[in-house]
N, C-alpha and C positions, 0 to 999 in steps of 0.2 A: 421544483416545489409545486407539490400538492395541496391543494387548494383545504381550504377549508372543513370540506364537507366529503373528500374521495377517500377517507378512511373509512371501508362501511363500520367496521365498530363505534366513529366517531355521529356518523350519520345517524345508524339505531339510537345510540345513545341521546343526542339531540333529539330526535324524535321523537324519544317514549318518556325521556324525564320535565320534556317539557309541557304536559301534560299537567297539571298542578293536582290531579288526585289521585298522582301514581308520584309525583313527589312527594305529597302524604300521606300516602298509604308508604314509601319508602318508611320513609324518619319516623312512624309512626312504629314500624316494628324493628328497626334497625339502630334507631339511638339508644342511649343510655335510658334507664325508664325514667330516673333520674332528672335528664336533661329535656327528654318528652314532656314530664310534669311542669315544667316551665313555661313548655309553649304555647302560641295560639296558633294549631294547626289551619286554624280556618282563616283567618287571616294570611295566609301564605302566598304567593305572587312569583311571578318569574321576570327575574328585569332583563333588560334586553347585554348584558355587559358580558362579555366575556374576557381574560385575562388573563388567557399563553398564546405563551406570542408562538405568530405563525412558524416558526423550525419548531416548534417543538409539538407539533398536532400532528406528528403521528406517534407521540407517547399517550400524551393528554388529552384528555378532553375537560369540558367545564362545564359548570352554571351557576348560578348565584338566585338566592330563592330571598328574597324579605319578607321578615315575616313582624309579626309583635310576640313581646314575652305576652306571660298574661298580667306582672304587674302595667300591661299597657307603653314597657319599653321598646323604641323600632330596635331591629338583629337582624341576623340575616344568618342563613346557610349557604356554607359555601362547598359546592357541590364539585368532587373531581375525579373524574372516572382515568386510571391506570389500568390500557386496554392493548400494550405491547406482551407477548408474550416472554416478556424475562424482566421483574422489577426492579427498577431504580433507585436506588439507592438515597438520589439527593428529590428523593421525591418531597420530603419536610422539607427543604430548605425551598424549595418551588414554591410548595401550601402560603412560606410564611412570605415569601414577594408576595404573591397575590394579593396576601391579606391587607400586606402595607397598600399594598395600591387600592385595595376595599374601601381602609378607612380615610385612606388620601380622600379621593375622590367625596367620598361623606360629609369629611370637613370643608369640603369644596362646595358644595350643596345646602353646607348650612346644617347637617345633622352631627351631632355631635358633639355643639359648643359646649354644653353640662357634665358632658363624659363620652370614649367614644362607643359607638355600638357594638354588643360582643356578636364576633363572630366564630358558627356552630363548622370548625370543618369537620369534611368525612372523604373520603377513601376508599374507593368501591374499586376494585382488584378483579381482573380480567388475564390470570395467567396462566400459566399451564405447571409452578411448583409453586408451596405455598409463599406466605408472604413473611420475609427476613428481617425485617431490620426495627420490627417495633414498632413501636407508634408515636413517638416522642422523636420534639423538634435534637436536643441532645444527646439523643441516641450515636447522633452525627459524629460528635467529638468525644475522644480520650480528658477530660478532662481530668486536673488534680481539685479532689473537693473544696480549699479555699476556693478555684475560682470558679465554683458552679454559681454561688447565689449572683457573678457577674454577668453569666451567660445566659442569652433569650432560652426559653422553656415555652410548649407549650403541647399538649395530648389533640391526638386526631382520633375519628369516630373512624374505625379502621373494618370494612364491609370483603372479608378475603372469602371469594366466590370458591375457589382450593380449596379450603377447608369448611364447609360450609352442606353438610348431610342435603341430600332431595329431601328429606325429609323434616329438617329444618327450615326448608323455604316458606316462611310468613306472608299473610296477604290475601290480597282481593284476586282475583284468577289472573288480571295480566297480568298483575306488578309476580304474580307467582312464578306464570308461565314466559316473560321476561328474563327472569331469573337464573330460572331453566334455562333455558338457550345461550344465553351470556356462558352460561359455567360451560356445558357441553360440546360448545360449537364446534372444536377443533378433534371431539370424543370420534372412535373410530367407531361406537356403538350409535352413534347420532343417527343415523336410518333406522335402523332397528324398534329407537325406542320412541320417535319422535310420535307417530299417531298419538302416541300415551298419556304423552303429556300435550297436544293437539287437540285433545279431548276434552278439556280441561276447558275450551272454549263454549262449550254447548249450554256454561252455567248461566253465561252472559244472553240477559234476555232483549238490550238494543240492538239493532242488527245492522246501523248504521257506527254503531262503538265498536260493534266486533269488523266492518268492512275495511275502516279506518288502519282498525289494529293489522289487521291481514295485509293490509298493501303493503306496511313499513315492516311486518314479519317477516315476510317469502321474499320482499325489496333484499334483507339482511340474510335469509337463508342459499340464497343466487348467487349474491355476490362474497363473503367472509367465509365460504367455509366450501372444500370440495372436495368433502364426506359424503355432500350429496349428489344423486343425482335428478334427473327430474321427474322419472319416477318416482323416485325415494319422494318426493316432495307431495304430488302427486297422490301419492297412497296417502299421507297424512293431511294433505285439506281433504279426504274423504272420510274425513271423520265429523267437521264440519256442514260439508257441503248442505244434509239434507236441512239446517239452520234456515240457511239464506235462499229463496229466491229466484232463480234462472237469469232474470230482470237485472239484477243486483250484483251476480257474479259474472255477466256480462260488460255491467259497467266497470267493474273494476278493469278487467282483464283489457278493455280495453283505452280504461288510463293509464294499465302502466304499459301498454303500449307501447304508446304515446312515451309517453318518458323514457323508457329503452332507445327508443327511437333518436329522441334531442339530446336526451346524454352519452351515444355511441356505446349502447353495450347490450347488447350482440346476447348476452346470458340472459340479459330480461327478456328482449325483447322475442326470443326463440321457447322461455319457456312462458310468457304472455301468449302466442301464437297455438300453441298443446294445451293452455289451460283454455280458450278461446273454442277451442276444437272440442277440448273435451267437453264444453259445454254443450255443445251440434250432437255428439252423440246420446246425453245424456234427452236431450231434450226430444230427439227420434224416437229414443226407447220407449219414453213417456207415451210419444202421440202412437207408435203401432201398438204399443200395450192397450192404452182406450180403445183403438180403433179394431183390436182381431184380438187380446186377453193375452193371456203368458204367450212370451215366445221361446222357438227350439233354442236351443246353446248354438244350432250352427249359425242362424239368423246376430244372434249374439258376438260373435266370434267375425263373421263379413263385419260388422257393424265397429263393433274394436279394431279394427285395421282397417278400414276405411279411412282413403283423400279423401278433405275435403266439396272437390266436385262429385266426387260419389254422393256424400252424408246429405249433399245438396237436390241432387236428383233425385235419389231416394222420400226426400221429406215432402218433396213436391208431389211424389206420386200418391203419398197418403189420403192425401183429400181427395185423389179418383177413383183407388184403388179397390176393388168388393173381394177380393181374396188377398192374403196374405204374400203369396208368391209371388204378384203381381208389379208388388212395391218390387221384386231384389232379380223382375225376369232382364236379361239382359240387352 
């Protein structure tokens, strides 16, 4: 049985939406406006609760936000990600089960003595085909009209990424990039379009925020799709590398390399090594250009194809060489 975070979609969802600023941004742009107007989004905080049964974790991931309404009442937003490639008809039933658990826990904690706290259920659907099941609980039934009043019903907010045009993806840059990646993670054109989207990250002014996000995003791209090669990911990274000092990139690559070793993830380890080597090549090019000016293409090609030991040797020679040819001498 897979562990809680063994599914790459699950892990990505948890790591991204555990950032309260992204949770606020998503709710602000993707809940009905009349609901947003009721919420005090500044009061939003993530709880540690999860209600998805371990058997269902390959199909669902969940997060629970606690917040207050503008009138001061406590409430919850229950956020469910359906990330399997085929939609599941019983999603509304699962939501009802989880909502009942949330209310029971609230009552046990003394919340809701004067009335149960409202829960806003939200489904983010990441699939290949449009969501076919409506957005209510009663759509699970074929009810004679007289029975409808005696059968529970509720509506959930649905964000169907398959039906969301790229031009309609809203929010701050991290949310926009995240939703685009989730929408297109299985697309054949992912490699071709990825640099264009990653370029949006240049809007971020805080380097540490960018570094943290890249760590999460790159792990997802390396493990959740077969549509990207190491070269594709490297080309996309080149869109944001100028914003980051070499030491930041090296720190992230070293951290990722260690994580790959600990988790036994060969694809992560390999990509981290490639990234470290790319950093060494950029550093050598910078040193050579500062010392000798613009480099002939023949030397650029040699640097691009050299192994790590040769890069190290050339880097040492830069310090003592009087002419460019001395660096690359046999």
